[in-house]
C-alpha positions in Angstrom: 105.1 91.0 125.3 106.1 93.7 123.3 109.8 92.7 123.7 108.8 89.2 122.8 106.8 90.0 119.7 110.2 92.1 118.7 112.2 88.9 119.3 110.0 87.3 117.0 110.2 89.8 114.2 114.0 89.6 114.6 113.9 86.0 114.0 111.6 86.3 110.8 114.0 89.1 109.3 117.1 86.4 110.1 115.2 83.9 108.0 114.1 86.2 105.4 115.2 88.7 102.6 113.2 91.7 103.5 115.0 94.5 104.5 112.6 96.6 106.9 108.7 97.0 107.6 106.5 99.1 109.6 105.1 97.5 113.1 102.4 98.7 115.1 102.0 97.2 118.6 99.1 97.4 120.8 96.1 95.8 122.0 92.5 96.3 121.4 91.7 97.1 124.9 94.7 99.6 125.6 94.4 103.3 125.2 98.2 103.6 123.4 99.7 102.1 120.7 103.4 102.2 119.6 104.6 102.6 116.0 108.1 101.3 115.2 110.3 101.0 111.9 112.1 97.9 111.7 115.7 97.8 109.8 117.0 94.5 109.1 120.6 94.0 107.8 121.0 90.7 106.2 125.0 90.9 106.0 125.2 91.9 109.6 122.7 89.4 110.8 121.2 91.9 113.0 118.0 94.1 113.1 117.3 97.6 114.7 114.0 98.5 116.1 113.3 102.6 116.1 110.0 104.0 117.5 109.3 107.3 115.2 106.2 108.1 116.6 105.3 108.6 120.3 102.4 106.8 121.7 99.2 108.1 120.5 95.8 107.7 121.7 93.1 105.2 120.1 89.5 106.4 119.8 87.4 103.3 120.5 84.1 103.5 119.0 80.8 102.7 121.0 80.6 99.3 119.7 84.3 98.6 120.1 84.5 97.3 116.6 86.9 99.5 114.9 90.0 101.4 116.5 91.0 104.4 115.1 94.6 105.6 116.0 95.0 109.4 115.5 98.1 111.6 115.4 99.0 114.8 114.4 99.9 116.0 110.9 103.6 116.4 112.0 103.9 113.0 113.0 102.3 111.7 110.0 105.1 113.4 108.0 107.8 112.1 110.4 106.4 108.5 109.7 106.4 109.0 105.7 110.0 110.5 105.9 110.9 107.3 108.0 109.7 105.2 105.4 111.1 107.3 102.2 114.4 106.8 104.1 114.2 103.3 104.3 113.5 102.9 100.4 109.7 102.9 101.0 109.9 99.3 102.4 107.0 98.0 104.1 106.5 94.4 104.4 103.1 92.8 104.9 102.7 90.3 107.3 99.8 88.5 108.3 97.2 85.8 107.7 94.6 86.5 105.0 94.1 89.7 104.3 95.3 92.0 107.4 96.2 95.4 106.3 96.9 99.0 107.5 95.1 101.6 105.4 94.6 105.5 105.9 91.1 106.7 106.2 89.7 110.0 105.3 91.0 112.5 108.1 89.1 114.7 110.0 90.4 118.6 109.8 93.7 119.0 111.2 94.4 115.1 111.6 94.9 112.0 110.0 93.7 108.6 111.0 94.8 105.3 110.8 92.3 102.3 110.4 93.1 98.9 111.6 91.1 96.4 109.7 91.1 92.5 109.9 90.4 90.1 106.7 87.7 88.4 108.5 89.0 86.2 111.6 87.1 85.5 114.8 89.4 87.9 116.5 89.4 90.8 114.2 87.4 94.0 114.6 84.6 93.7 112.2 81.5 95.8 112.1 78.4 93.6 111.8 75.1 95.2 110.4 71.5 94.3 111.2 69.8 92.4 108.2 66.8 90.5 107.5 66.4 87.0 106.1 63.7 87.5 103.1 64.5 84.0 101.5 65.4 80.9 102.7 64.3 77.5 100.9 66.0 74.2 99.6 68.5 75.2 96.6 68.3 71.2 95.7 66.1 68.5 95.5 68.6 66.4 97.9 71.0 67.3 100.3 71.5 70.1 102.6 72.0 73.1 100.6 69.9 76.2 101.3 69.5 79.4 99.1 69.4 82.6 101.4 68.5 86.2 100.9 69.0 89.0 103.2 67.8 92.6 102.6 70.6 95.2 103.8 69.9 97.8 106.5 67.1 100.2 106.5 69.6 102.7 107.4 70.5 104.4 103.9 74.2 105.1 105.0 74.8 101.7 106.4 73.2 100.1 103.2 75.5 102.4 100.9 78.4 101.3 102.8 77.8 97.7 102.2 76.9 98.0 98.7 79.9 100.0 98.1 82.2 97.2 99.6 80.7 94.8 97.5 82.8 95.7 94.2 84.2 92.7 92.8 82.6 89.0 92.4 83.9 86.2 94.6 83.9 88.3 98.0 82.3 87.1 101.0 80.5 88.0 104.5 80.6 87.0 107.9 77.2 86.0 109.2 75.4 85.0 112.5 72.4 84.7 114.4 73.2 86.4 117.6 76.1 88.3 118.7 77.6 85.7 120.8 77.7 83.2 117.9 81.0 82.8 115.8 80.4 83.9 112.4 80.1 81.9 109.3 82.0 82.9 106.2 79.8 82.8 103.0 80.4 83.7 99.4 78.0 86.0 97.9 76.1 84.5 95.2 74.7 87.4 93.2 76.8 89.8 91.2 77.3 93.5 92.6 75.3 95.0 90.2 72.5 92.9 90.8 73.1 93.6 94.5 72.8 97.3 93.9 69.3 96.7 91.8 67.5 94.3 94.5 69.2 95.7 97.6 70.0 92.2 99.0 72.8 89.7 99.3 72.2 86.1 98.0 73.8 83.1 99.5 74.2 79.3 99.2 74.7 77.8 102.3 75.5 74.2 103.5 73.7 72.8 106.6 76.0 70.7 108.5 74.7 67.7 110.0 76.4 68.1 113.1 76.8 71.0 115.5 79.6 71.1 118.3 80.0 70.2 121.7 80.3 73.2 124.2 83.6 73.1 125.9 82.3 74.0 129.1 79.0 72.2 129.7 79.5 69.5 127.1 76.0 70.3 125.4 75.5 69.8 122.1 75.0 73.3 120.2 73.8 74.1 116.8 76.3 75.8 114.5 75.9 78.9 112.9 75.6 77.7 109.7 72.7 75.3 111.0 70.8 78.3 112.8 70.9 80.2 109.4 69.6 77.3 107.3 67.0 76.4 110.0 66.1 80.5 110.4 62.4 81.6 108.9 61.7 84.4 106.8 61.9 87.7 108.5 64.4 86.7 111.0 66.9 89.2 111.9 70.4 88.4 111.4 74.1 90.0 111.4 76.0 90.5 108.6 79.3 92.1 107.9 80.5 94.1 105.1 81.7 92.4 102.2 85.3 91.5 102.4 88.2 89.6 100.6 89.9 90.2 97.1 87.1 88.3 95.2 88.0 87.5 91.6 90.6 90.1 90.3 89.9 89.5 86.5 92.1 91.7 84.0 90.2 94.4 82.5 91.5 93.6 79.0 93.0 90.9 76.9 90.4 88.3 78.1 90.3 85.3 75.8 88.7 81.9 76.9 87.0 81.8 80.6 87.3 78.4 82.4 85.3 78.1 85.9 85.8 75.3 88.0 83.4 74.8 91.3 82.6 71.7 93.7 79.2 72.2 95.8 78.7 75.3 97.2 81.8 76.7 95.8 79.5 77.5 92.7 78.4 80.7 94.4 81.1 83.1 93.7 81.5 81.6 90.1 77.6 82.6 89.7 78.2 86.1 91.0 81.2 86.2 88.6 79.4 84.9 85.5 76.1 87.0 86.5 78.3 90.2 86.8 80.2 89.7 83.6 83.5 91.0 82.5 85.0 94.4 81.9 85.2 94.3 78.4 81.6 92.5 77.7 80.1 94.0 74.8 78.7 92.2 71.4 82.3 92.5 69.7 84.5 91.1 72.5 82.1 88.2 73.5 81.0 87.2 70.4 83.9 84.7 69.8 84.8 84.2 73.4 83.7 80.7 75.0 83.0 80.1 78.6 83.4 76.6 79.9 82.1 75.5 83.9 83.1 72.7 85.2 80.6 72.1 87.8 81.3 69.3 90.3 78.4 68.0 92.5 77.0 64.3 93.4 74.5 64.1 90.9 71.7 66.2 89.2 69.4 66.1 92.4 72.3 67.7 94.7 73.0 70.6 92.0 72.1 74.1 92.9 71.4 77.2 90.4 71.4 74.7 87.6 68.9 76.8 85.9 70.4 80.2 86.9 73.7 79.4 85.3 72.0 78.8 82.0 71.3 82.5 81.5 74.1 83.8 82.6 76.1 85.6 79.9 73.2 86.0 77.7 73.4 81.9 77.8 76.6 81.9 76.1 77.9 79.4 78.4 78.9 75.9 78.4 78.3 73.9 81.5 79.9 70.7 82.1 78.4 68.5 84.8 80.4 66.5 86.5 78.5 64.0 88.7 80.8 61.6 90.9 77.6 59.4 91.3 78.3 58.6 87.8 81.8 57.1 88.3 83.5 58.9 85.9 85.5 61.2 88.2 85.2 64.9 89.3 85.7 68.1 87.7 89.2 68.3 87.4 89.2 64.8 85.6 86.4 65.8 83.2 88.6 69.0 82.3 91.9 66.7 81.7 90.3 63.9 79.9 88.7 66.9 77.5 92.2 68.3 77.2 94.1 65.4 76.6 91.3 64.4 74.0 91.4 67.2 71.9 87.8 68.1 72.6 88.6 71.2 74.4 91.7 73.5 72.9 92.7 76.8 74.1 93.0 79.1 71.1 95.3 81.5 73.4 96.3 80.2 76.8 98.0 83.3 77.6 95.0 85.2 77.4 92.8 82.5 79.1 91.2 83.3 82.6 90.5 80.5 85.0 88.4 80.5 87.9 88.5 78.3 90.9 86.4 77.6 94.3 86.0 74.2 95.9 87.8 71.5 97.5 91.8 71.6 97.6 92.1 68.6 95.8 90.3 69.7 92.9 92.1 73.4 92.7 95.3 71.4 93.2 95.1 69.2 90.2 93.3 71.7 87.9 96.0 74.3 88.3 98.5 71.6 87.2 96.7 70.8 84.1 95.8 74.6 83.3 99.9 75.5 83.7 100.9 72.6 81.5 98.9 73.8 78.7 100.3 77.1 79.0 97.8 79.0 81.1 99.9 81.9 83.2 99.7 81.3 87.1 98.6 84.9 87.5 95.7 84.4 85.4 94.3 81.4 87.6 92.1 83.0 90.0 91.0 82.0 93.3 88.7 84.3 95.5 91.0 83.6 98.8 
């Protein structure tokens, strides 16, 4: 299996400009892991694979959700030396946010923690939380507003709050251990979460569940179970994850937010939290526009809450598709084309998007056309 993996890596390098990368080969259920440095020589059309540390033991936690690879300081030094000799090249491959990070070492040793970006097969630690609110979020439709209190254990609660540092992050949630988790964006801001000791969510209840592959029985999906759960129901919630909306710490001009349906959750989190340079002087002349696409008023969540964010300095443009005037991106394009919305300094503008693929693609096209730099167009995934 390892040989097959190395052949795939070799194929990858033949079709890329990357020069080298660190590869860790192993399985969650094995006791040894091999670390290798891969060197690619584009001109020679060849790659070499060199093990830079001997196999080292993985210490698997009791709940088997987090594997720690422990190796001596000498081996760590050899690894760092090998990387430095290869121009510190460390190519990162993987879907979403798989990464390798060095954790706080024990005395006399160092540890590497393998962490995943939230896939079903990744090692994710779930904490037991309790639903404290579960109400319909709209007059019509199947959107539910949920709130969960964080674990009673002070250490676990602190860890979850510490992980939630950037608006736009999400958690994985399920009702029982065997369920496939639902990925749900956090709707309140980090500051509010620390003050209330809870996370808030906007969850859409799907009309249909799924059919069990073995029995053929119709089963309720995790999202259905969460929306149907009563207050005081215990649920399993992961630590917050994802990159969130990485808003620059300075040079923020006008702010444009685009959301459709339940995609308003992370946008609400951002607006509720505010920005790094928020004070009376910097925000006095700043304009914040929220293009919020829903079917109609009766299918719109957080309408009142959004009005009060940023001290009420938010211009909310409701794009109701039932009116026949298009979607959020259409409203934005018309306002730009007509001159109703003119960006004072496009290069300082921040655009935040969360919603359907068609909306994000068409909106980005207009944003770039009016001069907003691509790196200032933010999405939380």
